[in-house]
C-alpha positions as CSV (number, residue, x, y, z in Angstrom):
1,X,-3.0,-18.2,-2.7
2,X,-3.2,-21.7,-4.1
3,X,0.2,-23.3,-4.9
4,X,0.9,-23.9,-8.6
5,X,3.1,-27.1,-8.4
6,X,4.1,-26.9,-12.1
7,X,6.4,-23.9,-11.1
8,X,9.0,-23.5,-8.4
9,X,9.9,-20.2,-6.8
10,X,13.3,-20.1,-5.1
11,X,13.3,-19.3,-1.4
12,X,16.0,-17.4,0.3
13,X,17.2,-20.5,2.0
14,X,17.4,-22.1,-1.6
15,X,19.4,-19.2,-2.9
16,X,21.8,-19.2,-0.1
17,X,22.3,-23.0,0.0
18,X,22.9,-23.4,-3.6
19,X,24.7,-20.2,-4.0
20,X,27.2,-21.3,-1.6
21,X,27.3,-24.6,-3.3
22,X,28.1,-22.7,-6.6
23,X,30.8,-20.7,-4.9
24,X,32.3,-24.1,-3.8
25,X,32.2,-25.6,-7.2
26,X,33.7,-22.5,-8.8
27,X,36.5,-22.6,-6.2
28,X,37.1,-26.2,-6.7
29,X,37.5,-25.9,-10.6
30,X,39.5,-22.7,-10.4
31,X,42.0,-24.3,-8.1
32,X,42.0,-27.8,-9.4
33,X,42.3,-27.1,-13.2
34,X,43.7,-23.6,-13.2
35,X,45.2,-22.5,-9.9
36,X,43.8,-19.2,-10.4
37,X,42.2,-17.0,-7.8
38,X,41.5,-14.5,-10.3
39,X,39.3,-17.0,-12.2
40,X,37.3,-17.7,-9.0
41,X,36.7,-14.1,-8.5
42,X,35.3,-13.7,-12.0
43,X,33.2,-16.9,-12.1
44,X,32.5,-17.5,-8.5
45,X,29.7,-14.8,-8.3
46,X,28.3,-16.2,-11.7
47,X,28.1,-19.8,-10.4
48,X,26.5,-18.5,-7.1
49,X,23.7,-17.1,-9.1
50,X,23.4,-19.7,-11.8
51,X,23.4,-22.8,-9.7
52,X,20.1,-21.9,-7.7
53,X,18.3,-21.4,-11.1
54,X,19.7,-24.7,-12.6
55,X,18.5,-26.5,-9.5
56,X,14.7,-25.1,-9.9
57,X,13.7,-28.2,-11.9
58,X,15.2,-30.7,-9.3
59,X,13.5,-28.9,-6.6
60,X,10.2,-28.7,-8.4
61,X,10.3,-32.6,-9.1
62,X,11.4,-33.2,-5.4
63,X,8.3,-31.2,-4.3
64,X,6.0,-33.1,-6.8
65,X,7.1,-36.4,-5.5
66,X,6.4,-35.2,-1.9
67,X,3.0,-34.0,-3.0
68,X,2.2,-37.3,-4.6
69,X,3.2,-39.2,-1.5
70,X,1.2,-37.2,0.8
71,X,-1.7,-37.2,-1.6
72,X,-1.7,-41.3,-1.5
73,X,-1.7,-41.0,2.4
74,X,-4.7,-38.5,2.3
75,X,-6.4,-41.0,-0.3
76,X,-5.9,-43.9,2.2
77,X,-7.3,-41.8,5.1
78,X,-10.3,-40.6,2.9
79,X,-11.0,-44.0,1.8
80,X,-11.1,-45.3,5.3
81,X,-13.6,-42.8,6.5
82,X,-15.8,-43.3,3.3
83,X,-15.9,-47.0,3.8
84,X,-16.9,-46.4,7.3
85,X,-20.1,-44.7,5.9
86,X,-19.2,-41.0,5.9
87,X,-20.2,-38.7,3.0
88,X,-17.5,-37.2,0.9
89,X,-17.9,-33.9,2.4
90,X,-17.6,-35.1,6.1
91,X,-14.8,-37.7,5.1
92,X,-12.8,-34.7,3.7
93,X,-13.2,-32.7,7.0
94,X,-11.9,-35.7,9.0
95,X,-9.3,-36.5,6.6
96,X,-8.1,-32.8,6.9
97,X,-7.9,-33.1,10.6
98,X,-6.0,-36.4,10.4
99,X,-3.5,-35.1,8.0
100,X,-2.7,-32.3,10.4
101,X,-1.9,-34.9,13.0
102,X,0.0,-37.2,10.7
103,X,1.9,-34.7,8.5
104,X,1.7,-31.4,10.3
105,X,-0.3,-28.3,9.5
106,X,2.4,-26.9,7.1
107,X,2.6,-30.1,5.1
108,X,1.5,-29.8,1.4
109,X,-1.6,-32.1,1.6
110,X,-2.7,-30.8,5.0
111,X,-2.7,-27.4,3.5
112,X,-4.5,-28.5,0.2
113,X,-7.1,-30.6,2.3
114,X,-7.9,-27.6,4.6
115,X,-8.4,-25.5,1.6
116,X,-10.6,-28.0,0.0
117,X,-12.7,-28.2,3.3
118,X,-13.1,-24.4,3.0
119,X,-14.2,-24.8,-0.7
120,X,-16.8,-27.4,0.2
121,X,-18.1,-25.1,3.0
122,X,-19.1,-22.6,0.4
123,X,-20.7,-25.2,-1.9
124,X,-17.9,-25.9,-4.3
125,X,-18.2,-29.3,-5.9
126,X,-15.6,-31.8,-4.4
127,X,-14.9,-33.0,-8.0
128,X,-14.0,-29.4,-9.1
129,X,-11.6,-29.2,-6.1
130,X,-9.8,-32.3,-6.9
131,X,-9.6,-31.4,-10.7
132,X,-8.2,-28.0,-9.6
133,X,-5.5,-29.8,-7.5
134,X,-4.8,-32.3,-10.3
135,X,-4.4,-29.4,-12.8
136,X,-2.0,-27.3,-10.4
137,X,-0.1,-30.5,-9.2
138,X,1.4,-31.2,-12.7
139,X,1.3,-34.8,-11.7
140,X,-0.4,-37.2,-14.0
141,X,-1.5,-39.6,-11.3
142,X,-3.2,-36.8,-9.2
143,X,-4.9,-35.6,-12.5
144,X,-6.0,-39.1,-13.3
145,X,-7.4,-39.7,-9.9
146,X,-9.4,-36.3,-10.3
147,X,-10.8,-37.4,-13.6
148,X,-11.9,-40.7,-12.2
149,X,-13.5,-39.1,-9.2
150,X,-15.4,-36.6,-11.5
151,X,-16.8,-39.4,-13.6
152,X,-17.8,-41.4,-10.5
153,X,-19.5,-38.4,-9.0
154,X,-21.4,-37.5,-12.3
155,X,-22.5,-41.2,-12.9
156,X,-23.7,-41.8,-9.4
157,X,-21.3,-44.7,-8.8
158,X,-20.1,-46.0,-5.5
159,X,-17.6,-43.2,-4.8
160,X,-16.2,-45.0,-1.7
161,X,-15.4,-48.2,-3.8
162,X,-13.9,-46.3,-6.6
163,X,-11.7,-44.2,-4.2
164,X,-10.6,-47.4,-2.4
165,X,-9.8,-49.2,-5.9
166,X,-8.1,-46.1,-7.4
167,X,-6.1,-45.5,-4.1
168,X,-4.9,-49.1,-4.2
169,X,-3.8,-48.8,-7.9
170,X,-1.8,-45.7,-7.2
171,X,-0.2,-47.1,-4.0
172,X,0.9,-50.1,-6.3
173,X,2.5,-47.7,-8.9
174,X,4.1,-45.7,-6.0
175,X,5.7,-48.8,-4.5
176,X,7.1,-49.8,-8.0
177,X,8.5,-46.3,-8.5
178,X,10.0,-46.5,-4.9
179,X,11.6,-50.0,-5.8
180,X,13.1,-48.2,-8.9
181,X,14.6,-45.5,-6.9
182,X,16.0,-48.1,-4.3
183,X,17.6,-50.1,-7.0
184,X,19.3,-47.1,-8.5
185,X,20.3,-45.6,-5.3
186,X,23.8,-47.4,-5.4
187,X,24.3,-46.1,-8.9
188,X,23.4,-42.5,-7.9
189,X,26.0,-42.8,-5.1
190,X,28.5,-44.0,-7.6
191,X,27.6,-41.2,-9.9
192,X,28.3,-38.6,-7.2
193,X,31.6,-40.3,-6.2
194,X,32.8,-40.3,-9.9
195,X,31.8,-36.6,-10.2
196,X,34.4,-35.6,-7.4
197,X,36.9,-38.1,-8.4
198,X,38.9,-35.7,-10.8
199,X,39.3,-33.2,-8.0
200,X,40.4,-36.0,-5.6
201,X,43.1,-37.2,-8.0
202,X,44.4,-33.7,-8.8
203,X,44.5,-32.8,-5.1
204,X,46.4,-36.1,-4.3
205,X,48.8,-35.5,-6.9
206,X,49.4,-32.0,-5.8
207,X,49.9,-33.0,-2.2
208,X,51.9,-36.1,-2.9
209,X,54.3,-34.8,-5.5
210,X,54.5,-30.9,-5.2
211,X,55.6,-29.4,-8.4
212,X,54.5,-32.4,-10.5
213,X,51.6,-30.7,-12.2
214,X,53.2,-27.2,-12.4
215,X,53.6,-27.6,-16.2
216,X,49.9,-28.0,-16.6
217,X,49.2,-24.6,-15.0
218,X,52.3,-22.6,-16.2
219,X,52.3,-23.4,-19.9
220,X,49.7,-22.7,-22.7
221,X,49.7,-26.4,-23.7
222,X,48.9,-27.3,-20.2
223,X,46.2,-24.9,-19.8
224,X,44.6,-26.1,-23.0
225,X,45.0,-29.8,-21.9
226,X,43.3,-28.9,-18.6
227,X,40.5,-27.0,-20.3
228,X,40.0,-30.1,-22.5
229,X,39.9,-32.2,-19.3
230,X,37.4,-29.9,-17.6
231,X,35.0,-30.0,-20.7
232,X,35.3,-33.9,-20.7
233,X,34.4,-33.9,-16.9
234,X,31.5,-31.5,-17.5
235,X,30.0,-33.7,-20.4
236,X,30.5,-36.8,-18.3
237,X,28.5,-35.1,-15.3
238,X,25.8,-34.1,-17.6
239,X,25.5,-37.4,-19.3
240,X,25.5,-39.3,-16.1
241,X,22.9,-37.0,-14.6
242,X,20.6,-37.6,-17.6
243,X,21.3,-41.4,-17.4
244,X,20.2,-41.4,-13.7
245,X,17.1,-39.2,-14.4
246,X,14.6,-41.9,-14.5
247,X,11.0,-40.6,-14.7
248,X,8.8,-42.3,-12.2
């Protein structure tokens, strides 16, 4: 079965990891804002089930970026073999073997290249295989390469030169995207720090001055105020996440 990278199916590991994280978040909110074990028992299981689902988009995007990175490596290797005079078919076979050594047999592109080599062995067109990968990847860069490769194959142009040129352009764009991620890394770290800051402040006040915050948990006005604070924090978390969600 070929992988459709436009969708993401949660693994058991994903569900356990983010389920545990959901429980941790529910526990932190229940204690910090309400000091209620009952609230944790009610919302903890819901958070454990909901967080993995909410993380699917991020996990899918992470896998897409990994696929693109490995695809660029594959193009570099393929371009080298074709520049040495090998045909596209033979270059794909050598590229598949090389990727297994470089990335491992279980890597995304090693599996894709192995599947493409099998397709070529039963007379499938290389351009159709690339187009299929571009479709399934959901990545515009891979899709664009597939279209360029298909046009080159139909027009009878120098496929080796076109692959080398296109590979260079894609690597330049990838370098720019990596620079963007590097430049925003500090801001992402600050975002994560600010997200946990309210819990740190409440924990510090509770430890340094026992009883100081009791009024916030024992009166109706206090609970309402803490709920408003929680809503403000949630809004800030969502807003900061969207601001840092720079498409590359």
